N, C-alpha and C positions, 0 to 999 in steps of 0.2 A: 133725534128730536125732530118732530114735524114742525112746519112753519104754519102759524095761524095769524092772519091779519098783520098788524103793525109789529115792528120788532120790539123786543123788551129793551128798555132803556136802562143803562148801567153807568153810574158816575164812577170815575177813577181819579185818584189823587195824583197831581203832578209829582215827579221825582222818582226815586228808586223803587218805591212800592209799586208804582204803575208798571215798571219793567218786570218786577217779580210776578205781578198778576198776569201780565201779558204772556210771559213764558209758561205759567201754569195753565192758562186757558189754551194756549197753542198745543200743549201736550195732550189736551182733551179735544183737539180738533177745532177749536174756536180761534180763528186767526184774523188779526186786523192790525192796522198801523195808522198812526196819526201822521199824515204826510203834509209837507209844505206849510208847517206851522198851524195846521188846522186843529181845532179842538173837538171836532165831532168825526167819528169814524164808524162805518158799519163793518161787521165781519163778512167774510167771504160768502157765507150762505144767506145773508140778509136777515137772519133771525134776531140779531142783537145790534143795538146801536150804543156806542160808547161815547161818553162825554168826559173830557179832561178838564178838571177844575182844581182850584186851590184846595189843599188838604182841609184847612179849617172851614171852608165853605161847603164841603161835600154834604154834611148832614142837612144843611139848609135846602140844597137842591132836592134831596130825597124827601124831606119833610113837606116840601111844597109840591111834590109830585112832578117836578121838572124831569127828574129821573126817578123811575120806580124802584131801582136798586142801586146800591153803592158798595164800594169796598173801602174800608178804613179801619184804623185802630180804635180800640174801645175807649182810649183816652179822648179822641175827637168826639165820639158819640156822647160820652159823659159831659164834656164841656158844653156841648150844644144844648143840653137839657131836653132834647126831643126823645121820643120813644119809638122804637122800631122793632120789627120782627127780625131775629137773627136767622139767616138762611143757612149759612155755613161758616164754620170757624177754620181758618187755615193754619198750617204748621209754620209757614214762613212769615217773616216780618215782625215777629214778636220782639218785645223789648221790656225793660224794667222801669217803673217810675220810682225814682230815688230821691232821698234827702241827702244833700251834700253841703259841705262847708270847706273853707280853707283848711289846709292840713295843720296849720298852727292854732286853729281856733278850738277852744275848750268849751263844749256845750254845758258841762257841769250841771246837768239835770234841770235846765231852764224850763219854767212853766209859762213863759211868754216868748214867742218867737217872731222875728221879722223875717219874712220869706219872700224872695223875688222868684217869680215863676210866670210861665205862659199859661199854666194850668190852674187858674185861680179857683175855680169851682171845686176841683178835686182836692187841692191843698186845704182850702177852708173846711170843706166837709170832713176830710180825713182827720184833721187835728181837733176839730170841734167834737167829733165823736169820741176822741181820746181825752177830752176835757182840757185841752191845751189852748190857751189864748194865743191867737195869731194876728199879726198885721201882715196883709198881703200886698205886695207891690207887683203890679202887672207889668211884664216886659214882653215885647214881641220879638226881640232880637236875641243875641247871644246872652243867655242868663248867667253864663260862667263868669262874666265880667263883674257881676254884682258884688260878690265877696272880695274880689281883687281890688275893686275901686272903693269899697267901703259903703256901698249902697244898702246892702243887707248881708248878715252873716250866713244866712241859710239860703239855699235854692232847692226847688223841687223841679226835676226835669227828667226827661227820658234818657236812659243810659244804655248804650249797646256795648261798645268795647271799652269805654272809659278813657279813651286816649285823649279826648279834649279836656276832661277833668285833670288828668295827670299833667298835661302840658301847661295847665294854669295852677298847678300845685293845690288841686282840690281833691278831696277824698269822699267816697260814699259813706255816710254815717248809718243809713238804713235803707233797705229796699222796702218800699211802701206797697207796691202792687206789681203783679205781672200783667203786661198789656199784650193782648193778642189782636190779630187782624181778622175781621169777619166781613162776610157779605151780609148787608142789611137790606130790609125792604120797607117801603112805606106801607103801613097796615092796610090802607084802603086799596092800594095798588095790588097787594098780595091777594086780597079777597076777590078781586076781579080776575087776576091772572094766575091763580094758585096752581093750576094744573101745569102750566108751562114753567113756572118758577120751581116747582117741585122737581120737574123733569130736569131742569138746569142744575139744581142742587145735587141730584143723584149723579149727573154727569161730571161735576167738578169735585165731588167728594174725594178726599184723600184717603 
C-alpha cells in the first residue's frame, strides 16, 4: 500500500477486542503500540493513525469524522443509531445477544416483559417487532445482578462463554442475534479516501 498524504484514522475500542485487532493487523504487516498510556499511535509506516476510545463512544468518533474508520461490534453500531459503510467483517470477536433469566424463573409465555440491559435500543426494537410489550431498565454495569436482586426478571446481554451467567445461577432462554465485529467507515470519509480504504480492506481481508 502506498502512502498518500495524511494517515487514515482508525478508532479502536479499549479492551480485549483492541488486542485481537492489533494482532490481526500485525499479521498483515500493520504494527503499532499504544505506549506510556497514550491514546493515539501511528503504525510503523505512518500510513495509519489509531485512536483508543471507549467501546460505546467509538461510533460517535466515527460519525463525527474524528476517526474516519473504526472497529467495533454490530451491537455498538446498532445502539448508536448512526449509519456507516461496512468495510470488512472479521471472524474474531463474535458473540451472541441473548435473553436470560434466573434458572428458577418460569417465563410461562409472558406477553409483557421487564428487561434490564445495556442494549436498550436493540431490546426494545427486537421485542416490539415480535409484538411483545416490554419495559426496559437501562443498566451500565453488570446486568447479571438484576434478576438476582429482583430488579428485573429478564436481561438482554452479550454472552460468550456463559460462565458469568452460570456463576449467578442464570440461564440463556433464547439467542436473539449473532453479533460480529466489523471495520466501519464514515460515509463522507469513505467517499474522499475510497481508494486507500479499499486497498486497506483487501490487505486485512481474512
